[in-house]
C-alpha positions as a printed NumPy array, in Angstrom:
array([[  0.   ,   0.   ,   0.   ],
       [  2.84 ,   2.373,   0.966],
       [  4.642,   1.578,  -2.288],
       [  1.456,   2.421,  -4.237],
       [  1.088,   5.754,  -2.414],
       [  4.743,   6.612,  -3.076],
       [  4.3  ,   5.728,  -6.745],
       [  1.2  ,   7.958,  -7.027],
       [  3.014,  10.841,  -5.303],
       [  5.94 ,  10.375,  -7.668],
       [  3.647,  10.46 , -10.706],
       [  1.93 ,  13.63 ,  -9.441],
       [  5.308,  15.327,  -8.948],
       [  6.334,  14.288, -12.464],
       [  3.044,  15.659, -13.874],
       [  3.543,  18.983, -12.058],
       [  7.133,  19.162, -13.274],
       [  6.036,  18.535, -16.874],
       [  3.371,  21.268, -16.612],
       [  5.932,  23.714, -15.207],
       [  8.356,  22.912, -18.032],
       [  5.587,  23.332, -20.628],
       [  4.686,  26.749, -19.156],
       [  8.35 ,  27.785, -19.287],
       [  8.558,  26.658, -22.921],
       [  5.328,  28.542, -23.754],
       [  6.659,  31.73 , -22.186],
       [  9.938,  31.386, -24.09 ],
       [  8.241,  31.368, -27.52 ],
       [  8.727,  34.679, -29.304],
       [  5.163,  35.363, -30.492],
       [  4.948,  38.518, -32.6  ],
       [  2.196,  40.023, -34.776],
       [  4.046,  39.149, -37.994],
       [  5.425,  35.666, -37.126],
       [  2.368,  33.937, -35.629],
       [  0.178,  31.661, -37.755],
       [ -3.106,  30.926, -35.949],
       [ -5.332,  28.659, -38.044],
       [ -7.954,  25.947, -38.185],
       [ -8.613,  23.321, -40.862],
       [-12.32 ,  22.433, -40.981],
       [-15.094,  20.896, -43.052],
       [-18.035,  23.028, -41.82 ],
       [-20.426,  21.835, -44.512],
       [-22.645,  23.652, -43.97 ],
       [-21.306,  26.221, -41.48 ],
       [-23.512,  26.425, -38.37 ],
       [-23.738,  28.618, -35.248],
       [-22.191,  25.626, -33.441],
       [-19.009,  26.13 , -35.454],
       [-18.694,  29.66 , -34.078],
       [-17.146,  28.095, -30.963],
       [-14.109,  27.38 , -33.137],
       [-14.222,  30.936, -34.524],
       [-14.42 ,  32.417, -31.002],
       [-11.429,  30.343, -29.829],
       [ -9.517,  31.357, -32.956],
       [-10.226,  35.048, -32.305],
       [ -9.342,  34.796, -28.595],
       [ -6.079,  32.959, -29.277],
       [ -5.007,  35.33 , -32.061],
       [ -5.594,  38.343, -29.79 ],
       [ -3.803,  36.632, -26.89 ],
       [ -0.732,  35.929, -29.036],
       [ -0.839,  39.356, -30.684],
       [ -1.426,  38.02 , -34.194],
       [ -2.741,  40.324, -36.915],
       [ -4.606,  37.529, -38.732],
       [ -6.38 ,  34.232, -38.118],
       [ -7.072,  31.672, -40.848],
       [-10.051,  29.388, -41.4  ],
       [ -9.044,  26.799, -44.011],
       [-12.011,  24.783, -45.17 ],
       [-12.255,  21.747, -47.422],
       [-13.486,  22.039, -51.02 ],
       [-14.913,  18.495, -51.095],
       [-18.445,  18.062, -52.456],
       [-20.746,  15.061, -52.046],
       [-23.98 ,  14.11 , -50.287],
       [-22.415,  14.858, -46.892],
       [-20.732,  18.052, -48.091],
       [-23.453,  19.71 , -50.181],
       [-22.168,  23.299, -50.273],
       [-19.47 ,  24.163, -52.833],
       [-16.663,  26.095, -51.135],
       [-16.172,  28.613, -53.93 ],
       [-16.725,  28.889, -57.66 ],
       [-12.95 ,  28.725, -58.254],
       [-12.487,  25.474, -56.309],
       [-15.361,  23.374, -57.653],
       [-14.203,  19.732, -57.626],
       [-14.392,  17.437, -60.625],
       [-17.511,  15.265, -60.307],
       [-16.816,  11.581, -59.637],
       [-19.916,  10.443, -61.489],
       [-22.001,  11.978, -64.293],
       [-25.05 ,  12.577, -62.067],
       [-22.949,  14.626, -59.631],
       [-21.726,  16.765, -62.531],
       [-25.33 ,  17.62 , -63.417],
       [-26.017,  18.646, -59.795],
       [-22.899,  20.848, -59.599],
       [-23.891,  22.547, -62.885],
       [-27.354,  23.159, -61.46 ],
       [-25.892,  24.857, -58.364],
       [-23.609,  27.07 , -60.469],
       [-26.281,  28.127, -62.977],
       [-28.889,  28.757, -60.255],
       [-26.827,  31.604, -58.736],
       [-26.98 ,  30.079, -55.269],
       [-24.441,  30.442, -52.424],
       [-20.929,  29.225, -51.638],
       [-19.632,  28.028, -48.293],
       [-16.778,  30.559, -48.127],
       [-19.109,  33.553, -48.596],
       [-21.554,  32.178, -45.988],
       [-18.676,  31.729, -43.523],
       [-17.365,  35.246, -44.137],
       [-20.79 ,  36.779, -43.52 ],
       [-21.411,  34.685, -40.392],
       [-17.982,  35.592, -38.989],
       [-18.545,  39.312, -39.673],
       [-21.928,  39.165, -37.938],
       [-20.502,  37.184, -35.021],
       [-17.634,  39.638, -34.57 ],
       [-20.156,  42.47 , -34.281],
       [-22.002,  40.49 , -31.589],
       [-18.748,  39.891, -29.694],
       [-17.899,  43.603, -29.888],
       [-21.369,  44.602, -28.655],
       [-21.02 ,  42.179, -25.726],
       [-17.838,  43.903, -24.51 ],
       [-18.261,  46.588, -21.791],
       [-18.786,  50.07 , -23.233],
       [-16.726,  51.595, -20.391],
       [-13.635,  49.893, -21.776],
       [-14.227,  51.519, -25.152],
       [-14.536,  54.999, -23.635],
       [-11.16 ,  54.571, -21.924],
       [ -9.512,  54.395, -25.328],
       [-10.783,  57.898, -26.115],
       [ -8.66 ,  59.449, -23.365],
       [ -5.774,  61.615, -24.543],
       [ -2.505,  59.804, -25.246],
       [  0.601,  61.704, -24.084],
       [  4.246,  61.396, -25.108],
       [  7.299,  61.339, -22.805],
       [  7.169,  65.127, -22.328],
       [  3.522,  65.067, -21.227],
       [  2.141,  66.616, -24.423],
       [ -0.93 ,  65.171, -26.085],
       [ -0.414,  63.224, -29.278],
       [ -2.765,  61.628, -31.791],
       [ -4.2  ,  58.335, -30.584],
       [ -3.389,  55.315, -32.747],
       [ -6.139,  54.225, -35.103],
       [ -4.564,  51.788, -37.551],
       [ -4.683,  48.004, -37.273],
       [ -0.956,  47.698, -36.736],
       [ -1.111,  50.128, -33.796],
       [ -3.651,  48.032, -31.927],
       [ -2.634,  44.375, -31.795],
       [ -2.205,  42.185, -28.716],
       [ -0.386,  43.677, -25.732],
       [  0.641,  46.746, -27.71 ],
       [ -3.043,  47.668, -28.026],
       [ -3.47 ,  47.82 , -24.243],
       [ -0.261,  49.822, -23.847],
       [ -1.445,  52.625, -26.136],
       [ -4.948,  52.837, -24.686],
       [ -6.714,  50.394, -26.99 ],
       [ -9.299,  47.839, -25.887],
       [-10.684,  44.417, -26.688],
       [-13.521,  45.83 , -28.789],
       [-10.976,  47.349, -31.146],
       [ -8.819,  44.217, -31.099],
       [-11.766,  42.072, -32.24 ],
       [-12.693,  44.587, -34.932],
       [ -9.144,  44.859, -36.291],
       [ -8.363,  41.148, -36.337],
       [ -8.522,  39.88 , -39.906],
       [-10.216,  36.439, -40.024],
       [ -9.374,  34.998, -43.435],
       [-11.473,  32.203, -45.002],
       [ -9.702,  30.038, -47.591],
       [-10.9  ,  27.061, -49.648],
       [ -8.327,  24.289, -49.574],
       [ -7.286,  22.456, -52.741],
       [ -4.862,  19.574, -53.214],
       [ -2.845,  18.263, -50.282],
       [ -3.726,  20.03 , -47.001],
       [ -0.035,  20.207, -46.091],
       [  0.913,  21.714, -49.439],
       [ -1.92 ,  24.227, -49.111],
       [ -0.831,  25.217, -45.587],
       [  2.772,  25.576, -46.757],
       [  1.67 ,  27.871, -49.6  ],
       [ -0.035,  30.166, -47.055],
       [  3.098,  30.22 , -44.896],
       [  5.3  ,  30.969, -47.914],
       [  3.072,  33.739, -49.257],
       [  2.167,  35.483, -45.992],
       [  5.362,  34.946, -43.995],
       [  8.47 ,  33.609, -45.791],
       [  8.088,  35.806, -48.904],
       [  7.611,  38.814, -46.582],
       [ 10.956,  38.262, -44.901],
       [  9.828,  36.206, -41.876],
       [ 12.253,  33.252, -41.793],
       [ 10.666,  31.385, -38.858],
       [  7.066,  31.236, -37.676],
       [  5.071,  30.024, -34.672],
       [  2.087,  27.815, -35.567],
       [ -1.048,  27.478, -33.429],
       [ -3.666,  25.   , -34.705],
       [ -7.249,  24.865, -33.386],
       [ -9.583,  21.976, -34.235],
       [-12.667,  20.149, -32.975],
       [-12.403,  16.878, -31.039],
       [-13.69 ,  14.895, -34.04 ],
       [-10.442,  15.793, -35.882],
       [ -8.046,  15.572, -32.931],
       [ -5.781,  13.127, -34.749],
       [ -5.307,  15.714, -37.494],
       [ -3.446,  17.878, -34.969],
       [ -0.909,  15.059, -34.589],
       [ -0.52 ,  14.88 , -38.368],
       [  0.069,  18.643, -38.559],
       [  2.724,  18.491, -35.831],
       [  4.495,  15.483, -37.364],
       [  4.509,  17.103, -40.808],
       [  5.788,  20.557, -39.805],
       [  8.018,  19.955, -36.767],
       [ 10.956,  19.133, -39.04 ],
       [ 10.639,  22.22 , -41.244],
       [ 13.367,  24.877, -41.132],
       [ 10.832,  27.714, -41.25 ],
       [  8.973,  26.596, -38.094],
       [ 10.047,  27.837, -34.658],
       [  7.232,  26.29 , -32.584],
       [  3.944,  24.383, -32.91 ],
       [  1.081,  24.489, -30.417],
       [ -2.609,  23.675, -30.587],
       [ -5.951,  23.281, -28.884],
       [ -8.73 ,  20.703, -29.276],
       [-12.341,  21.738, -28.624],
       [-15.051,  19.436, -27.288],
       [-18.266,  18.578, -29.159],
       [-20.415,  17.19 , -26.346],
       [-23.55 ,  19.199, -27.229],
       [-23.214,  18.441, -30.951],
       [-22.901,  14.683, -30.389],
       [-25.936,  14.635, -28.095],
       [-28.174,  16.543, -30.536],
       [-26.919,  14.4  , -33.428],
       [-28.038,  11.279, -31.538],
       [-31.332,  12.515, -30.064],
       [-32.531,  14.998, -32.696],
       [-35.029,  17.768, -31.948],
       [-37.723,  15.454, -30.666],
       [-40.476,  17.5  , -29.041],
       [-38.206,  20.489, -28.493],
       [-38.207,  23.699, -30.521],
       [-35.145,  25.446, -31.95 ],
       [-35.301,  27.975, -29.088],
       [-34.764,  25.139, -26.595],
       [-31.416,  24.163, -28.154],
       [-28.091,  25.783, -27.288],
       [-26.749,  27.193, -30.603],
       [-23.326,  25.642, -29.855],
       [-24.947,  22.196, -30.309],
       [-25.869,  22.737, -33.983],
       [-23.722,  20.383, -36.047],
       [-23.528,  20.197, -39.844],
       [-25.339,  16.839, -39.865],
       [-28.181,  18.328, -37.778],
       [-28.592,  21.183, -40.278],
       [-28.521,  18.781, -43.242],
       [-31.256,  16.809, -41.457],
       [-33.447,  19.927, -41.239],
       [-33.086,  20.394, -45.01 ],
       [-33.788,  16.722, -45.782],
       [-36.959,  16.921, -43.693],
       [-38.055,  20.191, -45.329],
       [-37.976,  22.073, -42.   ],
       [-37.463,  25.475, -43.567],
       [-38.882,  27.452, -40.642],
       [-36.501,  25.8  , -38.147],
       [-33.639,  26.355, -40.593],
       [-34.487,  30.074, -40.758],
       [-34.509,  30.293, -36.961],
       [-31.037,  28.758, -36.722],
       [-29.449,  31.377, -38.991],
       [-31.596,  34.467, -38.375],
       [-28.987,  36.096, -36.084],
       [-26.133,  35.665, -38.534],
       [-27.37 ,  35.946, -42.126],
       [-29.855,  38.058, -44.121],
       [-33.092,  36.252, -45.161],
       [-32.062,  36.084, -48.832],
       [-28.825,  34.218, -48.025],
       [-30.643,  31.857, -45.658],
       [-33.1  ,  30.949, -48.396],
       [-30.333,  30.458, -50.978],
       [-28.319,  28.27 , -48.601],
       [-31.344,  26.064, -47.891],
       [-31.886,  25.595, -51.632],
       [-28.183,  24.94 , -52.316],
       [-28.034,  22.263, -49.612],
       [-31.307,  20.801, -50.915],
       [-29.698,  20.31 , -54.332],
       [-26.27 ,  19.264, -53.015],
       [-27.491,  16.464, -50.728],
       [-28.701,  14.637, -53.829],
       [-25.072,  13.905, -54.716],
       [-23.575,  10.517, -54.015],
       [-22.458,  10.026, -50.41 ],
       [-18.785,   9.215, -49.747],
       [-17.985,   5.563, -48.914],
       [-19.36 ,   4.834, -45.461],
       [-16.815,   4.02 , -42.772],
       [-16.871,   3.987, -39.018],
       [-15.512,   7.266, -37.692],
       [-14.365,   7.837, -34.138],
       [-16.22 ,  10.946, -32.93 ],
       [-13.707,  11.411, -30.096],
       [-10.236,  10.429, -31.332],
       [ -7.273,  11.055, -29.061],
       [ -4.261,  13.237, -29.812],
       [ -0.947,  12.023, -28.441],
       [  0.448,  15.572, -28.469],
       [ -2.533,  17.431, -26.968],
       [ -3.931,  14.751, -24.643],
       [ -0.409,  13.642, -23.767],
       [  0.447,  17.248, -22.786],
       [  3.412,  17.325, -25.164],
       [  2.635,  20.777, -26.546],
       [  4.093,  23.214, -27.38 ],
       [  6.769,  21.688, -29.597],
       [  9.878,  23.867, -29.857],
       [ 11.609,  23.169, -33.166],
       [ 15.382,  23.191, -33.741],
       [ 16.447,  23.776, -30.122],
       [ 19.788,  22.133, -30.85 ],
       [ 19.961,  22.746, -34.561],
       [ 18.908,  20.507, -37.415],
       [ 20.511,  17.295, -38.58 ],
       [ 23.745,  17.939, -40.442],
       [ 24.235,  16.43 , -43.856],
       [ 27.573,  14.809, -44.613],
       [ 29.45 ,  16.74 , -47.281],
       [ 30.44 ,  14.839, -50.408],
       [ 32.547,  15.757, -53.401],
       [ 31.109,  16.235, -56.871],
       [ 32.514,  12.837, -57.848],
       [ 30.906,  11.279, -54.79 ],
       [ 27.518,  12.841, -55.579],
       [ 27.741,  11.659, -59.188],
       [ 28.713,   8.204, -57.994],
       [ 25.708,   8.122, -55.637],
       [ 23.286,   9.021, -58.42 ],
       [ 24.741,   6.88 , -61.245],
       [ 23.762,   3.223, -60.86 ],
       [ 25.86 ,   2.138, -63.861],
       [ 28.948,   3.791, -62.366],
       [ 28.369,   1.979, -59.075],
       [ 27.958,  -1.316, -60.931],
       [ 31.203,  -0.754, -62.9  ],
       [ 33.161,   0.029, -59.729],
       [ 31.793,  -3.076, -58.032],
       [ 32.73 ,  -5.258, -61.028],
       [ 36.296,  -3.885, -61.062],
       [ 36.685,  -4.622, -57.347],
       [ 35.499,  -8.199, -57.885],
       [ 38.006,  -8.712, -60.762],
       [ 40.89 ,  -7.418, -58.63 ],
       [ 39.847,  -9.638, -55.721],
       [ 39.686, -12.721, -58.027],
       [ 43.202, -12.048, -59.462],
       [ 44.626, -11.618, -55.955],
       [ 43.104, -14.921, -54.822],
       [ 44.597, -16.741, -57.85 ],
       [ 48.085, -15.39 , -57.09 ],
       [ 47.75 , -16.461, -53.465],
       [ 46.669, -19.979, -54.421]])
């Protein structure tokens, strides 16, 4: 019994030590407005008020780290489970002829795209977040700003003057931080890792930022994707650190299982609305309930167009059915291994070789010739010995 207690105490001390070390690592990361890449990679088909939990976390984290931008990268896949096209430019090639007819119908009907719906919902949600912030805090930012000599100077108004901690130092406030944060919606094409790299290259590397800090936010249903992101980018020369957060989906899973039942839309917490729940409303022709879900975030015309687009899109062929774990584990996040600090001791060194050596390594025929010559010499030597 005593041994068991000692073991438990030892494990608790180890856990506390790991948490302290992680906090020290976190504090040592040099987060700056121009070197911090806060992003999420999502399906959101269709986007729902429940997905705004991810948006809120993205906004909060970007402001906390002082980032100027936050990125929502969303898949361009289209099928019966992903009925909304992401954008006109990223329409996928139909897998079967019938799907091609449906995609053409969506395009020619002048309906809506997922990226534009997301942008409008995010803009509306940001206004709600700003309105929810105390007005007193906003009035404080109107006080005169003085220089070192005590004279009044013009208060900062640009985005770059009001980011993260610097915003608070010059008299800014959270309302302005939310307003100035640029939440960028992008439709992914090709490999997700190649697409993410292209963003990093365009918005950071090509602008003279040699190393970046990555922060990835994702729902629990895609927790294992966080591990894939870390494994793919932790060896890259342009990455300084990788961190992330996984958000729960308890309300979504419950509503997905139970459905509305006898309840009305007003009885449901908006954070519980999942994409599958919304697709179910469309399949069942529950247009009134659909309108209620989106009335706070979209104009009536867009709500109607989205209902009709989903109605057409769900006629496409469903992807191959497979059992999906709704609550996968992440060895990095659940194992408390984040953040990952890259290149603490420098990267692996490559052994230098001469031009002849490099040519020899590439040329199979040259290697074969050398091997044959060695064998001939060895045979002659053995004959002389015998």
